[in-house]
N, C-alpha and C positions, 0 to 999 in steps of 0.2 A: 459595227458603221459607224464612220464618220460623226461627230458628234454635232456638228455642224451642217450636217445634212438638211434638207426642207422637206417638208411632207410629202412624199409622193404619192403618183395616183394610184389606185386599184388597178380601175379597166377591166382589159381583159382576163386578167390573171384570178378577177375573184372567182370563187365555184361558187356562189350563190347570189341570189336576188341583191340589185340594188334598195338602200334604204336612205331614209335622209340622212342620218350619221354618217353612213357612208359615202354619200354625197360631199359633206362636208370635209372628212378627211381626204378624202380625191380631190376637192378643188383646192385642198392646200388653204382653204379661210380658217381663220382662228374663232374655234369655238369659243363661247364668253359665258361667266356664270355671273349670276347677282352682284357678285364682288369685284369683275372687272376680268382678264386676263389672267389665268394661272400656267406659267411657261418656266421651264429648266434650261439656266442659261447654256451657252457652250462653253463658257469659261470653267461651271462648277468642278469640273475634276482639278483646277487648279486648289481650289481651294482647303483649307485644314478644316476639322471637326468642328470650331469653333466659329470660323466664317460660314459652313453649309447650314450649320444649326440654326445660327440665325437669319437666315434666307428661309430655310423651311419654314420658322415660327412667322417672320415678319412679313414675308412675302405670300407664302402656301396657307398662312394660320394652320399650320401643322401642329402636333400635341408632345412634341420630341420630349426625348427622354434619352437619360445616360444607362447604356447596358452592360453587363460583364465585360473585364477586358478579354480578351480572346485566349489568355494562357492561365485564366483563373476558372477556379472551380470544378464541377464534372465535365466530362468532356462531351459529354452531349446537351450544356450549359454556356461551354465557354464560348464565349462575345454573344448572345444572345438573348440571355435571361436581364431581364428587370431586374435594377438594384431596388430601385424606389417599392415602397411597401406600398398596395390599392392603387397601383398603376392602374389597372382596368377601369377608372373612374377618370383617369387625366383628362385631361379639356387644353386646348391652346392656352384658355386664359389662366392656368394655373401653373404659365412658365412664365418664369423671369429672367430677364438678362442675366442681372448678376447670377444665377445658378449656373445659367447657360459657362461662364466665366472661370467660375469655380469647378466643372467638372470636366470642362474641356480646355483646359489650361494646357500650357505645352506643360510637360511631364507628366501628364495622366496617361493613363493607357485606356481610359470606360472607351467602348463603342458607341455608334448614333443612332437610337430609333426614333420608331414613333407609332402612336396608338392612334391607329387609322380611325379615322371620323368621316361622315355621308356628309357630302357627297361624295367624297374620293373614296377608292377601292382599289386594290392592289392584285394583279394577277399572279402567282406565284410560281413560274415553271421550273421541275426538277425533272435533273436525272442525272441523280450522285453517283451513280456508279462508273459514268463515264465522264462525269466532273463537265457535266451541259454539254457536252457533242451532240446528242440526240435533240436535246432543247434548242439548240441555234441551227439543227437539219432541220427541224419543222418548223421554225421562225423563216428558216429561207424558201418555205414555199406557201408563203401566207403573205403574199405582197398586201393588204390589206390592215397588218400592224405594223408596215416598216415604220411608217411615221411617229408610232406611239412611244413617250419616251419609257426608257428601258436601261435598268439598270442589269449588269454583271455581278451573278451572285458565286459563290464558289460551287455551287450545282445546278444553275442554269440561269434566269434572269426573273426580274422583277417589272413586270408591265403597269404602267400607272394611268387611270380615268379618273374619271367626273362620271358618275351614276345618280340623277338626280330622282330616279323611279325603283329604287331598291323597294324591294317586299319586306312586310312587317317579318314577316320570319325570317328574312336574311339578316336583319337588324336585328334581330332577339339571340341569333344567331351563335352559341357559345366557342363553337370554333368553327374555323375557315371552311365552308365548304370543299370538298376534293371532286375532282374528276378525272379520269384516264383517258386520257388524249390517245396514247401509243401505249403498247406494253412498258414502253421503256419512260415515257415520259405521263407526270401528274402534271398536274393544275389544281392551288387553292386559291378561294376567293376570300382576301382579308378584306372586313369591311367594318363594320361599329365595334371598338375596342378591341380589338387584335394587334399585338405587338408585331412590328416589323425593321426589320433593320435596312438602313440607308447606307448608301456613301456617301462619305470616303472610307466607313468601318473598314475593321479589318476582319476576315474569315479565321477559324482556329488551325486551318489548313495555311495560312499564310498569306493566300489568296487578300487584294482588296478590291471592293465594291467598288465599281467607277461607273460612270454613264454613259450607256453605248448610244444611245441615239437621246439629246436633245430637242427641247422645240415647248409646244404648248401641248399642254395635257386635254385629249380630247374631251369632249360630253359624250356619252354612250348611252343608251337605255338597256335594261336588263335583259329584253330579248334579245340585244345583238349581243351581250355576253354570254347566252347562253346558247346560242347558234356558236358563236367562234367558241367557246370554250364547255360547252356542254353540262353546268353545272344546273343542276337542278334542287328543288327547293326543298329544306330539310321535311322531314316525314313527320307529321304532325300527329300529335297521339293523340287519339280518340277516345281513350280509355287503357285500360289493364291491358298487356298483352296476354295472351296465352301462355301462361307457362308448364314449363316440363315439372310432371308430377313428381315436386321433391329432387331434383336431381343431384341440388347438394347435400342430401342426407347420404348419398350414398357414402362421403368422405366424413372420417373421423375432424378433420380439419374446416376451419370457418373459410370457404372460398374465396370471401369477401376480402382476405386479407394475402390472398397466393401472390408469390413473388413470380410474378410472370416473367421479368427481364430472365432472373437466374434457371426456369426452368427455359426457355429459347437458347441461352448462353450454352447451356450443358449440354445442349440438342447440336450443337452449332448450327444453329438457325439464325442467329441474333444479327442485324444489319447495323446499319447508321439511326442513328437519333434522327426523325424527323421535325420535330414541332418540340421542342421542351419546353414549353406553357402546358400544351396538352398531354406531354409522356409520351407523344407517338413514335411508336419506332418499326421500321421497316424489318420484315422477316418473312424468311421462305416459307411460302406456304405447305402446312402439313399436305395436302392432297394434291400437291404440285404435279405427281403423273397422271392427275385426272384432267389439269388442262388442256386447252385448246392450240397453247400455246408452247415453245421449247421451253424447260428450265432455265431460268438464269444462271449465270455464275455467282453473282452476288445478289441479295435481298434487294427487291426494288420496292416502289412504294404501292405498288397494286396490294400486297397483303403483310398489314399493320397489327399492332398491340395496343391497347393501352395500358401503363402499367401502374396507372392511380390506383385509388380504391373505392368502389372495386375495379380490376381488370376488364380489360375490352379483347375483342378479336375480331377483325371483319376484313375479309377476302373480297375482290371487286370482279372476281374469276366467274363466270357462270355456274360452273361445276361446284361452289362452294357458296351460292345463295340460297340463305338462311341458317345456315352454318353459323355457332355461335360458342361463347367459352366453353359452354358444357360440350360439345364435342370435343373441341380444344382438350379437357382435362381425360373426356374418355381417352381421346389418342393416345395419349402420356400416361395412362393409368393401364392402358392394354399392353404396352411397352415394357414398364418397369410396376409394378406393384408395389401400392403405397408411397409413389414420385410426390402426390400431390399433398397428401395431409405433411409430407417432410418440406414442403415448401411452400407449407400456409403458416403464417407468424402466430398463427393462433389458433386453438381446438375452439370447437363451434360449443360453447360456455358448456351445454346442458352434459357436453362429454366429458370436458377437463373436471368438472367439479366433482362430476360420479366418479371418474378414474381417481383424482384424488383421496377423496373421500372415502372410497373404496379401500383406498392401500391401506396397510399396518404398517408404521414406521416402527423401527427394530429400538429398544433404549440402549444406547453403549454403555450402560452400566450393568446390564443384566436382571434388571427389573424392573416394573414398569406396572401401570394399571391396566386391568385386564382386556380394556378397549383404549389401544393406543389414541386412536384416531379424534373417537368421541370424546375421548379425553381434552385431547389439543383444539377439539371443536367448541366443546363449553366453555373452556378456558382461554381463548384467543380466539373465537369465531369463524366465519367462512373464510376459504382460503384466497378468494378473489371477489374481486369486486366486478359486478354487472352491470350492464344498462341494455335498454332494448333498442336496435338498430331501427332507425327513422324510415329508412328504404326498405328493410324488408321486415318488419317486426318481429327480429328473432332478437332472443338474449344473446347479449355475446360479452367477452371476458373484456372488460378496460383495464385491467390494474389489479393488482398482489397484494393481499391483505399481511404487508412486515410485520403485525405482534404473530400472526399465524406463523409464517414462517419461521421467525426469530425462534418462536417456539418450539417448531420443529427441530431447528437446524441445535437446539440443546438439549434436545432430546435424545437426538441421534448422535450427538457428539461429544467425547469427551472433553469439554472445554469449561473451567471454573474462574470463578470472582473470587479472590481472595480480599474482604472489603479493606483490612486492617494495614496490606501494603497497596491498595487500591493497584491489582496486578492481574491479569486473566493468565491462567496456565490449561497448557495444552497435555495431554497423554500424550505420550511415546511409546507405544506398543513393545517396539522390537527391546528396547531397553526398560521398559518397566518403569519410567521416570516421568516424571511432571516438570514439564519446560516454562519458562515464563515467557509469555512472548508478547507484543505489543501491541495495540488498539489496530495500526497499520496493516500488522499479520493479520487479526484476527478479520477485520474485512475484504482481505484476501480469500481467507479462508471461506469467508458467507460466501464470495460472489464465487468461488468456484463450487462453492456447493449449490446454488441455487441456477447455473448452468445445466449442474448434474441434472438437477429437478425439472430443468426446463427442458433435457432431451428425454428424460423418462417419460414424462407426461405429455411432451409434445406440444408445448404452449411456450411460444417465444418472450409472451410478457414476462416470466422469471430472467431472463436473459437481456432483454429490452431495457428494462427499468433498472438494471444492478446503478443504481447512480449514488454517488459518494454521499450524497445529503439520505439519500434510502438505508444506505448500506451503515449510517453513523447511527441512526435512527434502532436500527436491529442491533448495534451492539449495544445501544440502553435499555432494550428489552432482555437480551442475551446476560448482561449483568446481572438483573433483579434474579431471573431464571435462574442462573447458574450459583449465585451466591453462597460461599460455605466459608463461616469466620473460625481461624484457628484449624483451618484444615493440617495442617503441615507441622505440626506438633508432634513430637518423636518423645516415645518412652522408651526407650533403649532394648526392648523386645525383642523388634526384627532389626537384619543387617541385610541393606542391599547389597547381594556380590553381581559380580559379570556375570553368573547361573542363576539365581533364580533368588528370593528370601528365607534367609538364613533363621529360624525360630529358635531362641533363646530361652525360650518359655516353655518348651515341652524339652523331654528327660528320654532318650539325649534330643539334640540341637535336628531338627528337620529342617532340608530343603523343600523349599514350595514354590510353585510356577508364579511371573509376575501377574500382578492384579492391580488395576488401578486405586483399589479400594484400600492400599498401603498409604496410598500420599505419599509417596517419598521422592525428596528432590536430591537424594546424595546417593551413589553409586561409588560401593569400590569396582575399581577396574578388574580386580583377579579372581579368578574363579573358583569355587568350592570344592574341593578334593580329599575326601575324609582321610586317606590314606599317606599325604604328600608330609613330610618331613622340612625341616631347612639345617643340615649339619655344619654346611659352609657359614653359613650366615650367623650360629650362633657360636661355634667352635673358632672361628676367623676373626670373626664382629665382637660380640657382643661378650662371652664367658674371657677375652682376650683383653678386653679395654676395661671390664669394670668387677665388682665383686657378686658374688651368686644372690646375696640380700636387694643388691643395685639390678639386678636383670629380673629379679622377682616385680619389682618395682617399674621398670621399664615394661615388663610384660603387661602388667595392669595397666596403666595408661595409655598404650597401644591399642589394649582392648577399649580403653572406655574411649579412647578416637575414633575407634571403627563405629561405634553407637552414635557416632553423631550429637550429641547432646552429653553436657558436662552436668551431669547430676549428681556429681561427688566435687565441682565447685574447688580443681585443681586445676594447677599451671604447673609443666615439665619443664626446669631447667636444664639442659645438659652444657658446662662447663670444664672448660681446661684450656689444653696446648694444644695449638693445632696438631693435626695428624695421629689425633688419637682417636679417630673412628666416631666421633661424636655427629660432624658432620654427614658421615655415610648413614651414620642410623636414622637420623632425622629427614635424609631424604627420602631414606626405606619408607619410613611412616609416613610421610607426603607421598607417596606412589602408589601406597594401597589405601589411604583414605581418596584417593583419585584425587589430580591437579584442578581440576573445574571445582573442588570444590574446598582449595586452599587458597587463601587470601595473604599477603604480608601483612603483618600489624607495625602500623607507624607509630609510638604513643605523641611522636610531637605533634603529630594531626589529632589525635584522637578527640580533640575537644573542638575541631573545627566545625563549620556549618553540615557539611557533604559528606563525611569521611564515616560514619557511622552506615551511611547509605551503600557506601563502596563496601562494606563489610558484611552486608547481611545475608547475602544468599551464601556464604562459607558455611562449613562446618569448625573449620579447625583454621586459626589465626597463629602464623606464622614469625616469627624474628629471628631473622638469619645472621651469625655473625656479627650481633649488636654490640654498640659498644658500652663502657662499664655504667656510663649515665642513663641507660634505655629505660631502665625503670623509675627515676628520679628525674626524670624531664617532666614538663607541662603535660597530661594528659594521661601521664601512666595511672591517676587515680581511678580513670574512665574503664581501665582494665579490672579492677574489683568488679565493675558492675558485671562490667559483660562476661565475668566468670561466675558471677553469684547470685544468677538467678533474678537479677532487681529488673523492673522495667526502666527501661533508655526510651527517650524521645527522639527520633530521628529526622532528617530534611530531607528532602529529594533536592534536585534542582529545579524543578517543575514549582516549589514552592509548600510541594505539601509537607504536612509534618503526621508522623505515627508511631505509634508505640512497639517497641518490640521487647522480647525478654534476653536478659544476656545470657544465654546457655552454652556460650561459645568455649570452645578445645582451645586451650594456647600450648604451642611448643617455642621456646628459645635457645639457641644457642648462642654463646659466647668466647673470647678468648681470654679476657678480661674478666677483674670483680667486678662482678655486681654491685652497685649501691641502689638502694629500693627508696624512695621518697616515702616516709611514713605517715609523717603528718599525726602522729598522735593516734594512729588507725595500728599498732604492730599488731594486736590481737589477728584481726580480718587477714593481713601480708602472711603470718606465721599459721594460718589455718590452709590458705592457696597455696603456698610455695611449697613446692617438689626441687630439691636437687639431689644431680647426680654427676661427681666429679671422674673427669677422666684423666688421672694422671698416671697412666701408663701407654705403652703403646698397642696400636692395634694389631702388631704385626706386621707381615709384610703390603706395601703399599700398589695398589691397583686401580689401574685408570677405569674410572667408570664403573666402580665395583656395584655400586648402587644397582646401577641397570642389570648388570648382571646378575646380580642377587635375584631383583626379582623375576626377570625370565627364566633362570633356572629353579628356584626355589618359591616362586611369588606364592602358590598354596600352600606350600609348606609353612611359611613367615604367616601369613596368613592365619591360619592355623594355631601357630603359635601363638600370636595375640588374641584369639578365641578364646583360647585359654584363659585369659586375663578378663577379658568380657566376661565370660561366665563365673568365675569366681567373686568379680564385682558383682555379679548379679543376685547369687546365693547369699554373699555380706548385706546384699540391700533389703534381699527378702527377711533374714533372719534379724535384721535392726543391726548388724556388726560395724565396725568404723572401719575406718580405711587404714590399712595396715601400713605403719612407718617405726622403722628399727631406730632404736636409742642411737644409732650414729647418724641416722640420716636426719633426726628431729634435732643432732646437736651443729649440723650444718646447714640449718636454718635460722636456728640463734645465732649461728655464728654470722651467719648473714645478713640479719638484721641488725646485730649488736655494731657491726662495721659499718651498714647504711645509717646508723645512729652513734655513731665514734663520739663527735664533739659532746651530743646530749651526755651520754655515757661520763666521758671525762670532765665535762664541767660537774656531773651530779654527785660521781665517787672521787673525784681528785682536786679538788679545789672546796674551800671550810670558808666561811665564817671568820672572822677575826677582825677587831674593831682596830687593831693600830698597825697593820698591815697594809700594805697597798701590793697591786701585780701591774708589769705594763703586760701591752697587749705582746710583745715580741716574747717577753718572760712565758706568756699562758700557752703561745704556739709552739715555741722550744718543747716545753714540755709536754702539748701536745703530742708535737711530731713522735718522742719520744715512747710515749704512753701506747701510742697504734704501731711504733716498728715491735714493742714488746710484745702484740699480741699478733704480730704478723699480718698487719691490715694497712691499708695505703689511706694516709693520712688526706682531708683534705686540701685541694689548692689552697694557696693563701688568700684570695678573694674571699673563694665562699668561707672561709673560716672567718673570715672579717665579718661577713653579712651575719653571722648565724651566733656570732658569739655573744652578740649584746642582748638580746633578745635572752638567750639561755642564763646568760650571770642575771639578769632580773628579774629570771622567773623562779631560780633557784638560791640565788644569796640577796636578792633584792640590792643589786651594784648596778651602779647606771653607769655608763662611757662618760670618760672624763680625759680633759685636757692638759690636768695640771700636777700628773707623778712627776713627781722629781726622783732623779736618778744621776749624784754626783751633781753637776753642773749644768747638766740639760733637764730640759722638761717634755716627757712622755706621753701619749695616749695609752689609757690604761682604767684601771677598777681600785678603788678606796675602800678597805674593813676586807679584805680577802687576801688567802693565803695559800699553796699550795699543801698536800699533804706528801710523804716518804713517797719517793718513787719506788717504782718497781710495777712488776705486772697486777694484772687484774685477777683473782680468782675466780674459776666458775662458780662458786657461789655466788658471786657480784653479779651476774650477769642475768642471770633467771628476772629477779624482783622488777625488770627493767620491764618487763613486758604480762599480759597478763596469765594468770596459771592456766596450764591446761586442765 
């Protein structure tokens, strides 16, 4: 209708008796209130939200407020949900013009609404399935409503009235009164404290609310509203209704938490949300076949559900009079057994606690108390927190006791906390390995565990309360419950192989099944096969490139590497020219140990803050094709501690410090001659170092030889090295020494002598002589000749000069000078010293430099 139309007369079109209010409407007179005339202007549809909100506030004294945008929030809330908290108490006096400017300024998308206050009322006519067509048809037949100011909505219309004599029961109604005008048209009365959307808001469908009819807002009586729209007073509660005899006890679920929306949605009977404030939804009636009218294609407003807590059901058809939530539950349960329990977010308290407390958790470790759950209850308390429901008097579960469920998780899962490393470990049953896990990973495991328990015990509290702060609190409890100090110390009695745990402490060795009680962090990826041999590995690689006694040494060290613990405090160097097979042997050893258990050894970084943290998880440290100064650069001294059983303090990047024990195995390969930084501790290096020199060809060159050997003879190579591990174990049990041949000892002596060649030269080839002097250049020439005679590599000149001064003072009390005369020149050098006769160093002269064996 044209917004500028004047009030029309009802006249002969009226189907009821004339009343004073009707006469006022029909005569076109403008009703007045004590505050004056309340009129909707014809130009209002040209205004934006800010201008309209100012008019509603200043001219009509309406308690306007802002609503959610039409494209924000849940579908049934879009464009209708109040944004401000406490909106139900909102009054016009609370509204500031500045607030309106902020929320309705250009660029915002809030909708405009009003909290209806008497004497104003609004009647919301709806026929959502046909987008309001039925409403407009109904209005067309009622001329008495033609002049009433009316907004066109997404599903019908809003009609606005003044009603000064609203009954007290209506003013106190929590929800709008509802009436069914036709099978397709419903009416709702918005009175005191109800939220209503106003033009020019945008419906979530994209429709813009507009004023179809403008003009004065008429004053009507309650009796006339009842006559026109069929509203009735809310039922007065005169006492407690007679309840069915404990119908809720038929279900294990707490029916007050029934997700009735999901129930009707899964049944294909859910319609649109009719009122987001009251969570009212249209549904197809479960008993529509009994209705006197034809079933509708889409759910209408004659049958509704309320999705709050507790849920509700109402059908306006006569055949459904008296039917309630109990009947709804019975209808669904008769068709699908257990569906009500599955849609309740929690069990009744007495059932869920009984269910949990009667269950018997099974210890993941295979041992535990006789009655695990009683033990958990005594240790951690009841599994749930409960309270009495004030509406029903029933005891309901409101939360879970995270102490109990953290303790139960620790009891049922193979997780431990190692305090010295500040790390959690979880057992991987398929491999028999303990793996380090992050706290984030543990929280995820706990969340999955709680979800499973929630489904097992049909209580959604365990699922819904899995917040991050709660999971973090559970991690703290689990840390205390699972703490095991030094859990992963290895003694070399058992070797973890791909197909089991090989016990070397029984004769013959015995392969047993995986078990978490081994606390193994390192696994050899090769399976054990007792009859396997390795002729290719031995014939074409080992025995073709070294002597039998060196092959025995290699076998012993390979066995030591397999145990994962350097109980003999040894490190092996494979040295020699390229192509001799040392790299292939080193890669085969790494493949047997397992690449995940190998870390590269970087001596230049060993004294850095975080390098030890990088090495801790490894059992074998490898230096591959290192330079000649690998053991003489800074940090090399740390290798002694890493292999000597010494305690080391390491620091993580999180700032934590912890102590570890240096029991790492070390394997080094090099092409150059190594030089060791002795720092006066020659005996310690002599005890640790073992050297195999590769001075013969390994035979034919084969690409990826190490990979082929492991594929073809992996179990056989494993058996060969296991023999070495058994030999070392027998030596350990009898108190024997690590077997080293004389030739092997001589190599180490020569290596250490070459590493300290300048010290040896100054000690053996320079003497004190009061009337003599030597220039630095003269000493350098003599030193280089000395090294050449021993087949050693001399120090570079700058290192020679750095070390010479302190050594000359140490052995001969000769200080560095700049006044040594040679002919007409002045040179740098030393006084009161001279050189002994040229010549090589006898074997007997080497030994006194080192501590006796």
